[in-house]
N, C-alpha and C positions, 0 to 999 in steps of 0.2 A: 528556733525558739518556739515552745508549743503555746497554744492559746491561753492555757491556765497561767502560765508564768507571764505572758503578755499582759493580760487582765490584772494581775496583781500589781505590776510594775505601773500600769495605767492609774490604777486605783491609789497607789502610794504617791505617784506624782500629783495626784489631784487632792491629796490630803487624806483621804480615806485609809482606814485601817483594816487590811484583809485578815482572815482568820490566821491564827499562829503568829500574828505580829502585834506590837504595841507601840502606842504613840507616846513619845518623850518630847520634853522641850527643846531637845536638838535634832529630832526626827523620828520617822518609823523605823523600827527594826524587829527582828525575830524576837519573841517572847523570852527564849534562853539568852539573848545577848543583853550587854549593858554599855553604856557610854562611858568611857574613862579617859581622863586627861593623860598625855604621853608621860608626864613626870610621874604618874601613879603606876605605870607599868615598865619603868626603866630609869636607870640613872643617866643623868645628862653631865657630860664632860667629868666623869669620875676622876679623883685625884690618883696619882701613881703611889701606891702604898704597898709596892713589892720591889724586892731586890732582882736585879738581872745580872746573870754572869755569863750569858751567851749571846751569840749574835741576834740581831733584831733584823726587821723588815722596814724599810723605809718606803712610804707611800706619798709621792706628791701629787699635786692636783692634776698634772698631766698624765698621771698614771691611773686615773680612774675615768671611766666612760660616762656619757650622759645617759646611760640606762643601768647605772649602778654596778658595772663590771670593773674588776680590776685588770687593767691591761698590762702592767709592768710590776713586778716585785723585785727589789733590790736589798739584798742581804749586806748589812754593815755590821763592824763590830759596835757594841754598845758604847765603848769608849770614844767614839767617833761622833757621838749623836751631839747636835748643837743644842744648847740651853734654848728653853722655849718652844721646841717642836711639841707636838700634840700626842700624848702617849695613849696606846690602846691595846687591847688583847684579842687574840684570834676569837671570832665570833661577834666582836663589837661592830656597830654599823656606824658608818662616816657619813656626814652630810655637809656638803660645802657651804660655807655661810656667806661668802661674798658674791656680789653681783659681777658678771652674768652667770657665775658657774652655778649658783643655787637655783635660778629660775630654768636654766638648761637641763637640770636634773643631775648634776654631778654628784657623786657618792658612791658607797660600795658597802658590799656585805662581806665582811673579812672572814668568813668561814673557812676559806680555802687559804688562808695566809700560810705562808711556807715556815713561819716560826711562831712560838706561842706569843711573843710580844713584838710590837711595832710602834713605829713613830711616824707621824705625817706632818703635812702642812699645818701651820698654825691657823689656816683658813678653814679647817675641818672642825665641826662639833662631832663628839662622839656619843653614841647612845648604847648603853649596856643593858641589853633587854632582860625582864624578869619575866616575860612571857616568851612564846616561841619567836626566836630571834628573826628567823626569815618571814614570818608573818608580820612582824613589825617593820622589817626592812622594806617589804612590798609597800606598806603604807607611806614610807619616806620618799618613795619614787612614784607615788600616786599623783596624778596631775593636780587633784583637788588640793593636797598638801602643799604643792609647790606654789599653786596659785593664790591660795588664801594668804600664806606667810609672805609671799611677794609684796602684798600690800602693806605688810607690817614692817618692812625693812627700813632701817634708819642709817643716816650718814650722808655724806655729800656725793654728788654725782660721780659714778665710777668708782665709789668706795662704799656703796651701801652694803650693809650686812644684816642677816637675820639674826636677832638674838636668841640666846639659849631659853630666856623667859618666853619668848613666842612659841619655840617648840615645845616647852614645858606644858604650856596650856592649851596646846592643841588637841581637840578631843576626837577620838576614834571610836566607831563601833567595835566592841569586843566580844568575840563568841567564846564558848568553852574551848579550853585546851585542845581536846580532840578535833574540833572543828577547825581551829587555827592551823593544827598539823595537816589536815587535809587541804585546806586552802593553799597553804604554802607549797604543798607538794605538786597540786594542779598548776599553779604558776610557775613553780621551778621547772616541771616538765615542758610547759610552753617555752620557757627560756631555753631549755637544752635543744627544743627543736628549731628555734631561731639561730641559736649558735651553729647547729649543724648545717642549715642553710647557708649561713654566712661563710662557713669553711668551705662548703661546696662552691659558693661563687667565687671566693680568692683562689681556690685551686683551678676553675675554669678560666679565671683572668690570667693566671700564671700560664696556663696551657696556650691560651690564645697569645700571650706575649711571645712565648717559644715559637709558635707557628709563625708569627709576623717576623721575628728576626731571622728565621731560616728560609721561609718560603719567600719573602719579598726581597730577599739578597741573592737567592740561588745557592746558598750554602746546602739546601736540601732540594733536590728536584722531584716533582711529582713523577710516578711511573708513566712511561710512555711519552716523555717529553725530553727531547734532546736539542732542539734548536738553540742557536747562539743568542746570547743576550745582548743588547744594546744599550749605551748610555746617552740619553738625551737630555737637554736642559729643559727646564719648566718652560722657558720662553719658546721652546720649539713645540711644544704639544700644547700649550694654553695662551690665551690672551688676557691681557688686564681689562676689566670692565670699569670705566669711569663714568658711566652715564648716570646724570644726576636727577633728582626727583624734583626738577624746575617747576613743574606744573602740580605738584602735589597729588600726584595720580595715586600714590600710595602713601598710606598713613600708619601702617603696622610697623613698628620699629623691631629689628631683630639684635639679639646679642649673641656673640660667639663665645659660648662658656667652655672652659677646660673640661668640665665635669660632664655637662649636658649637652655639648654641642651647639648648634645654631637653634636657638629658642626664641619665641617672642620676649621682648624685653620685660613686660608686666609680669611674666612668668618667673623670671629671674630674680626681679627685685620687689614683686607684689605690687608694682605700680608703674606706671610710665614715667620715665626718667626724662626722655626728650620731650621738648614742646613741639606739638603738632605744626606750629606756626613757624618752627625753626629748623624744619627738616628738608627743606627745598635743596640744600646742599649736600644731602645724604645719598650715598651710592645705592642705586637700585641693585637687589639681589634676587635672581630668578631661581626657579627650582633647578637644582643640580649645579648651581653655581658654588665655588668654593670661597671662603672667607680667611683671611689671616688677622688674628688679632695679636699685636706685637706685645701685648701686657704679659709679663711673666709671672709664674706662681710655682709653687711646690710642684703641683701636678702638671704643670706646662712649662718648664724651664725656658723654652724658646718661643713660647706663646702658642696658642693652638691654631691648627688649620683643620677646618671642618666643611664638610659639604651640606648644603641646604637640602635636607630631606623632608622639609615640611610640606612639599608639594604646592607651595604657593610662593608669591612674590612679596617681598617686603624691602625695607631700607636699613642700611646700617650706617654708622658714624663714618665720616671721612678718613678716621684715623685708622681705619681698617683698610686691608687690601683685598679686592674683589677679582676674582679670575673664573674663567670657564676653560673647560678643555674643549679644542677643536679638532684635534688629531683623530683621524679615523683608525688609526693603528693603535688605539689606547683604549682599553677598558675602564671606564669611569671608577668602577667599582674597586679595581686593583689601586687606583690612585688615592680613593677614598681611605682604604685600609694603611696605604704606604704612610699617609700624613697621620694617622692614628698611631703610628708606631714612633720610635724614637730614633730610627735610622738617619732621618735627615737632620738632627739635633747637631751632629759634630760639624757639618758644614756651616750652619747658622751661627754657631759660636766662633768659627773660624773667621767669619767675615763681619762680625758685629762690631759697630763702633759704639762703645761704651761711654756714653756721655753723662750728664749730670743727672738724668733720670734711670735710677737704678731699678725700676720696676718695669721697664720698658725696652725692647730690643730695637736698636737704632740702626736699620739696614736701608741701604739705597734701593731703589727700584731695580736697577741694572743687576745689582748683585743678587737680589732676591730670585729674579726671573733667570739668573744664570745657575740655578741650583741644580746639581747633576741628579738625574732619576735613573736607576737602573730598570730595564724594560726586557721582559721575555717576550718571546712571539706571542701574538694576541690570544691565541687558544689557551696557551699557559697563564696568561693574566687572568683570563675569564675562569678557569679552574681553580686558580688561587682565590679569586675574589669569592667564588662559591663556598669554598672551604671556610674562608674567614667570617662570611655572612652567616653560614650555619652555626659557627661558634657564637656569634653575636645573637642570634635567635634564642639559642640555648642559654646564655647569660640573661637575656630579657626575661625569660619564662622563670627562671629561678629568682631574679630580682622582683618580679611581680608577685611571686609566691612569698617571698620574704616580707615584702610589704604587707600582704594579706594577713600573714601570721602575726606581724607587729600589732595590726589592728585588732586581731582576734585577742591577743594579749591584753591590749588597752580595754577591750570590752570585758573581759574575763575580769579584770582587776575591778572595773566598775560594778559589776554584778555580785560578785563573790566578796569584796571587802566592805561592801555596804549591806549584804545580807538580802539584796533583791532576789537573788538565786541561791539555793543551798547546794551544798555539794552533793547530796543524793539525787539531785535533779539533773545533774549533767550526764 
């Protein structure tokens, strides 16, 4: 950002009106712009005044993402549409009305609808734009829109909704049509870049999954390796760690997340769940120790097993199982990737005792450490671990790039939708 733009932003933030801008009771905007209520630039929840004699598209709340994308489209005969569903047309904008979907950004631009007409969840508001519809759509996913209207939601806890009246009276800065089109195109291009990166990440994840399923089982051998594989139990190569934090030498509590691995508990929950005075019975986890969390989820149907890669020591709940690799014939990176795969799930499901807790694997200590592990000769373990670690590094680079582009989109929305930066200045 150049110094001229930076000075302008600082001036506006301090209440001063730079050249080319004007002060209104709602804020400072470019002189060619005006402030308008949303009800002045679109129809809200328009009635269905048209006949449909073809298939329609159904969009449920689960079919839209928290960044305004349609994830799934289901075509159905119009005769099967249930009474009360929300009607809309291609090009309309959907905005979730119920908590927490509204606050989370649920909604959609329906310009890519596969049919001319659609029906959606009763928990959608429909906006039919009279201005550039994509420009208006970006306003509906702009954080200020969601944050302001969140405070106006009404209803009981868990059933709060944003009213059509609140949306109607929300005020947006409105540029001339040509500038609306240009802003919409810039933000759409940024969305396309984000989508491309996400597709690359998804493909890399599929490639890594294939590599794990083939290399970690010996279905495909790396060139130059012909040694015989052996099967050992987890108990033969690892030992359970049960050292407790009796003297409170360690106060940082770790959690084992299916998505993020072993991380500080306050990073997972934005606060410390465990009381520091009550962690004397927690197990100590040192660097490169493994932790098994028996809690199951969609992404970890047998619970996650992850290695502590934080480079520091902490403690975990005694509900977890902690173990370390002690065998000199085992490459620890090979084991780390093995437990990131789903290869061991079949064994766990076969010996699990499903009791009253449906969200937790109930497995005895003996059965857990009797888990069989296929192990190639050490040099092949090392080579496989290196290949999979390289795949992880590539994924991490792409994921960081994706987060940077999402932050860039957020910044572009803030600058362009408010007029702080003009299109020609980018």
